[in-house]
DRENBA-223693 format. One line per field, with one value per residue: x, y, z of N, C-alpha, C in turn; residue number from 1. Coordinates in steps of 0.2 Angstrom, whole numbers. Layout:
n.east X  ... .
n.north Y  ... .
n.up Z  ... .
ca.east X  ... .
ca.north Y  ... .
ca.up Z  ... .
c.east X  ... .
c.north Y  ... .
c.up Z  ... .
k NUM  ... .
! end
This chain:
n.east 4  3  4  -3  -1  -11  -11  -21  -30  -40  -55  -62  -52  -44  -53  -55  -42  -40  -49  -45  -32  -35  -42  -31  -27  -21  -19  -26  -25  -33  -31  -35  -28  -12  -9  -17  -11  2  -1  -7  4  12  5  4  12  18  20  22  22  10  10  1  6  2  -7  -20  -16  -2  12  15  29  34  29  35  48  48  45  56  66  62  67  59  59  51  47  43  32  29  14  9  5  14  28  40  58  63  53  54  67  66  57  65  75  70  68  61  57  52  43  29  20  4  -8  -8  -4  -13  -7  6  9  7  18  28  26  28  41  47  43  51  63  63  62  75  77  78  69  51  49  56  67  67  75  66  55  45  43  31  32  23  10  11  12  16  24  25  33  25  13  1  3  -8  -12  -16  -23  -15  -4  1  4  15  23  27  34  45  51  55  65  76  88  89  85  69  60  51  40  38  33  21  15  14  5  -5  -10  -14  -14  -15  -14  -7  7  6  -2  7  17  11  8  22  26  18  23  36  33  29  41  50  65  65  73  73  76  80  70  70  66  62  71  72  82  93  92 .
n.north -6  11  29  40  54  60  69  74  81  76  71  59  49  52  48  35  30  32  24  11  11  12  0  -9  -7  5  21  35  52  63  76  91  101  110  119  115  102  106  113  102  93  100  99  85  69  59  44  42  52  55  63  73  82  93  106  116  127  128  119  101  99  111  111  100  105  115  108  100  110  114  104  92  75  65  51  52  50  54  56  56  63  68  64  67  69  81  84  73  73  85  82  73  81  90  82  70  53  43  40  39  36  41  33  21  5  -2  -11  -10  3  0  -9  0  9  0  -2  10  12  1  7  17  10  5  -7  -21  -31  -36  -41  -38  -46  -48  -53  -66  -62  -56  -42  -36  -25  -20  -22  -18  -26  -36  -51  -68  -83  -84  -81  -69  -55  -47  -30  -14  0  12  6  0  10  16  5  5  17  14  3  10  17  11  9  22  37  41  56  60  69  69  57  57  67  61  50  57  60  69  79  77  63  58  54  43  34  32  25  14  8  6  -3  -14  -17  -21  -32  -40  -43  -33  -24  -11  4  16  33  43  57  61  51  36  21  9  -5  -13  -30 .
n.up 0  -4  -1  -12  -22  -34  -49  -61  -74  -83  -81  -82  -84  -73  -62  -65  -64  -50  -45  -49  -43  -30  -28  -28  -15  -12  -5  -11  -16  -25  -37  -47  -52  -53  -43  -32  -30  -26  -14  -6  -6  3  15  18  19  6  -3  -17  -31  -44  -59  -71  -86  -95  -89  -82  -75  -70  -77  -75  -75  -70  -58  -51  -52  -43  -31  -30  -28  -16  -8  -8  -10  -15  -24  -41  -55  -71  -80  -96  -113  -120  -130  -136  -138  -132  -122  -114  -110  -103  -92  -84  -81  -72  -62  -62  -58  -66  -82  -91  -105  -111  -121  -108  -101  -87  -79  -82  -76  -62  -61  -62  -52  -41  -42  -40  -26  -20  -21  -12  0  -2  -8  -19  -20  -16  -4  12  22  40  53  60  53  40  29  18  5  -5  0  13  24  38  42  50  49  37  41  43  53  64  62  67  58  61  67  56  48  55  55  42  41  49  42  30  35  40  53  55  64  68  71  85  84  70  68  75  67  55  59  62  75  90  105  123  125  115  114  123  116  105  111  114  102  98  107  103  91  94  102  92  86  81  82  90  95  108  107  118  122  109  98  89  83  71  72  61  56 .
ca.east 0  6  0  -1  -4  -13  -13  -24  -36  -45  -59  -64  -45  -42  -57  -53  -35  -41  -53  -40  -26  -38  -43  -25  -26  -17  -22  -25  -27  -34  -32  -35  -23  -5  -9  -20  -6  7  -4  -8  10  15  1  4  17  16  25  23  18  9  8  0  11  -1  -13  -23  -13  5  13  18  36  35  27  40  54  47  45  63  70  61  69  55  62  46  47  38  31  25  9  8  4  20  33  46  64  63  49  57  73  64  54  70  79  67  68  57  60  50  40  25  16  -3  -12  -3  -7  -13  -2  13  9  8  25  33  25  31  49  49  42  56  69  62  64  82  76  76  63  45  50  61  67  70  75  61  49  45  39  29  32  17  4  12  10  21  22  29  32  20  7  0  2  -13  -10  -21  -21  -10  2  3  8  21  28  29  39  51  55  57  70  79  94  88  81  63  59  44  35  37  29  15  12  12  0  -11  -13  -11  -17  -11  -14  -4  13  4  -4  13  21  7  10  29  26  15  28  41  31  29  48  54  70  65  76  70  81  77  68  71  62  63  75  72  88  94  92 .
ca.north 0  17  35  42  60  59  75  73  85  73  68  51  46  53  44  28  28  32  18  5  11  10  -8  -12  -5  11  27  40  59  66  84  92  106  110  123  110  97  109  114  96  90  103  97  78  65  54  39  42  57  53  70  74  87  99  107  123  133  128  112  96  100  117  109  96  109  119  104  98  115  115  98  86  70  60  48  55  47  58  52  62  61  70  58  70  69  87  84  67  76  91  78  70  87  94  78  64  46  39  44  34  39  39  29  16  -1  -1  -16  -7  8  -4  -11  6  11  -4  -1  16  10  -3  11  21  5  3  -15  -24  -36  -34  -44  -37  -51  -45  -58  -71  -59  -54  -36  -35  -18  -19  -22  -15  -32  -40  -59  -72  -89  -84  -79  -62  -52  -42  -23  -8  5  16  2  -2  17  16  0  7  22  11  0  15  21  6  12  30  39  45  60  58  74  67  51  59  70  56  46  62  60  74  80  74  56  56  50  37  30  30  20  7  6  4  -9  -19  -19  -24  -39  -44  -45  -28  -21  -3  7  23  38  47  64  62  47  29  19  2  -7  -18  -36 .
ca.up 0  -4  -1  -19  -24  -42  -52  -68  -75  -87  -75  -83  -83  -66  -58  -67  -61  -43  -43  -50  -38  -23  -28  -26  -8  -12  -3  -17  -15  -32  -38  -55  -55  -50  -36  -27  -29  -22  -7  -3  -4  9  21  19  16  1  -5  -24  -35  -51  -61  -78  -87  -97  -85  -84  -71  -73  -79  -70  -75  -66  -51  -49  -51  -37  -26  -29  -26  -9  -4  -8  -14  -16  -31  -46  -61  -76  -85  -101  -120  -124  -131  -140  -134  -128  -116  -110  -107  -98  -87  -80  -79  -66  -56  -62  -57  -72  -87  -95  -111  -112  -116  -105  -98  -80  -75  -82  -71  -56  -60  -61  -45  -36  -43  -36  -19  -18  -21  -6  5  -3  -9  -26  -19  -13  3  16  28  46  58  58  50  33  28  11  3  -9  4  19  28  42  42  53  46  32  44  44  60  64  65  66  53  64  68  49  46  59  52  35  42  51  37  25  38  45  56  55  70  67  76  88  81  63  68  77  62  50  61  63  82  94  111  128  125  108  116  126  110  101  115  114  95  98  111  99  86  98  104  85  84  78  87  90  100  110  107  123  120  101  94  88  77  69  71  56  59 .
c.east 4  1  2  -5  -5  -15  -15  -30  -41  -49  -61  -57  -43  -46  -56  -47  -36  -44  -48  -35  -29  -40  -37  -22  -22  -21  -21  -29  -27  -35  -32  -31  -17  -5  -11  -15  -1  5  -4  -1  14  12  2  10  15  22  27  19  17  6  7  5  7  -8  -15  -20  -6  7  16  26  38  34  32  46  53  47  52  67  68  63  65  58  57  46  41  38  26  20  7  8  10  26  39  52  65  59  51  63  71  61  60  75  76  66  64  60  58  45  36  20  9  -4  -7  -7  -7  -8  5  14  10  15  29  32  29  39  51  48  48  63  69  64  72  82  75  71  57  45  56  61  70  69  71  55  50  40  38  28  25  11  5  10  17  19  27  28  26  13  6  -1  -3  -11  -16  -19  -15  -4  5  7  15  26  31  35  45  55  58  64  74  86  94  83  75  61  52  39  33  32  22  11  9  6  -6  -14  -10  -15  -13  -10  -9  3  12  2  2  16  17  8  17  29  23  20  34  40  31  36  53  59  70  68  73  76  78  76  68  66  63  67  74  79  89  95  99 .
c.north 6  23  39  49  60  66  74  77  82  69  61  47  46  48  36  25  28  26  11  5  9  3  -12  -10  1  17  33  47  62  73  85  98  107  113  118  105  100  110  107  92  94  101  90  75  60  50  40  48  54  60  70  80  94  100  114  129  133  120  108  97  106  115  105  100  113  114  102  104  117  109  92  81  64  57  50  52  52  54  57  59  64  65  61  70  75  86  78  70  81  87  76  76  90  89  72  58  42  43  39  38  36  38  23  10  -1  -5  -13  -1  5  -6  -6  9  7  -4  5  15  6  2  15  16  2  -5  -16  -29  -33  -36  -41  -42  -48  -50  -64  -69  -57  -47  -36  -28  -16  -18  -20  -20  -35  -47  -62  -79  -89  -82  -72  -60  -46  -35  -18  -4  10  12  0  4  17  11  2  12  19  7  4  18  17  9  19  32  43  49  59  63  72  61  53  63  66  51  50  61  66  74  76  67  53  52  44  32  28  25  13  4  3  -3  -15  -22  -23  -31  -43  -46  -40  -25  -14  0  14  27  43  54  65  58  40  27  11  -1  -13  -25  -39 .
c.up 0  -4  -8  -20  -32  -44  -59  -69  -80  -82  -76  -82  -76  -61  -59  -64  -53  -41  -44  -45  -31  -23  -27  -19  -7  -9  -8  -15  -23  -32  -45  -57  -50  -43  -31  -25  -24  -15  -3  -1  2  16  23  16  12  -1  -13  -26  -42  -54  -69  -79  -90  -93  -86  -80  -73  -73  -74  -69  -70  -59  -48  -47  -44  -31  -24  -26  -18  -5  -4  -13  -16  -23  -35  -53  -65  -80  -90  -108  -124  -124  -135  -135  -130  -122  -111  -106  -101  -91  -82  -78  -73  -61  -56  -61  -63  -76  -91  -99  -111  -120  -114  -102  -91  -76  -76  -77  -64  -55  -59  -54  -40  -36  -39  -28  -16  -17  -14  0  4  -4  -16  -26  -16  -6  6  22  34  51  56  55  43  32  20  9  0  -5  11  25  32  43  46  51  41  35  45  51  59  66  63  61  55  65  61  46  49  56  46  36  44  46  31  28  43  46  55  61  67  72  78  85  74  63  70  71  57  52  62  70  86  101  117  128  119  110  119  121  106  105  115  107  95  101  107  94  88  99  97  83  81  84  87  96  102  110  112  121  113  97  94  82  77  68  66  59  58 .
k 1  2  3  4  5  6  7  8  9  10  11  12  13  14  15  16  17  18  19  20  21  22  23  24  25  26  27  28  29  30  31  32  33  34  35  36  37  38  39  40  41  42  43  44  45  46  47  48  49  50  51  52  53  54  55  56  57  58  59  60  61  62  63  64  65  66  67  68  69  70  71  72  73  74  75  76  77  78  79  80  81  82  83  84  85  86  87  88  89  90  91  92  93  94  95  96  97  98  99  100  101  102  103  104  105  106  107  108  109  110  111  112  113  114  115  116  117  118  119  120  121  122  123  124  125  126  127  128  129  130  131  132  133  134  135  136  137  138  139  140  141  142  143  144  145  146  147  148  149  150  151  152  153  154  155  156  157  158  159  160  161  162  163  164  165  166  167  168  169  170  171  172  173  174  175  176  177  178  179  180  181  182  183  184  185  186  187  188  189  190  191  192  193  194  195  196  197  198  199  200  201  202  203  204  205  206  207  208  209  210  211  212  213  214  215  216  217 .
! end
C-alpha cells in the first residue's frame, strides 16, 4: 500500500485511475490542478507522486521543479501524452524518477509504482526479511512464518515508516504528524503502537527525548 498524490485534469481518466489504484489498496489523493497538488504536498506526506504534465494553471514540470527546489524527494512518475525527446529530457531534468506515455497499460503503471516504492525502501525485492519476520512492501504487511500479523491502521503506518528508515532515527514529532494524532494522549498512544511492534519482533530502540529507530536485523 502506498500513499499516492494523483494529479490529472482529465476527469474520466483521473477517476478511473483512482478507482483502480484504490482496488490495489493504495491510498489515493486526487487533484485536478497543480496549485492544489502543491498545497496538498506541503500538508501531507506521500510515497509516490503521479503527475500529468499539461494542466490549466502551470505544468507538472514546473510543479516538480518547485517541489525539488524545496527539498521534496518523493518519487515522481509523469503520466503524459508528450513523447518527444525534448519533453522526455525536460521531465528528467526537473527531477522525475519515471515517465510513462498515455495511453498506458494499468499493469505497467503498477509495475513502475512498485519499482519506485522498492527504491524508497532501498530494496530490489518486494519482501524485506527481518530476523524471523517478513515485511511485504506492496501491501504493507508484516508476516511471521508466512502468517499475517494483525496490525491496526495506525500500527501499519508506523511499520511502514520504520521499514522505510531502517537504522535511521525517526523524530517523535514526525511520527505523530504522519499518524495524525495529537493531544495529551498522543505520546501514550505512540508508546502502545511501539510496544505492539516490539512484541511482534521488531527491534525498535528509543532515542530518549528524540524518537525511535528500527535497528537492522
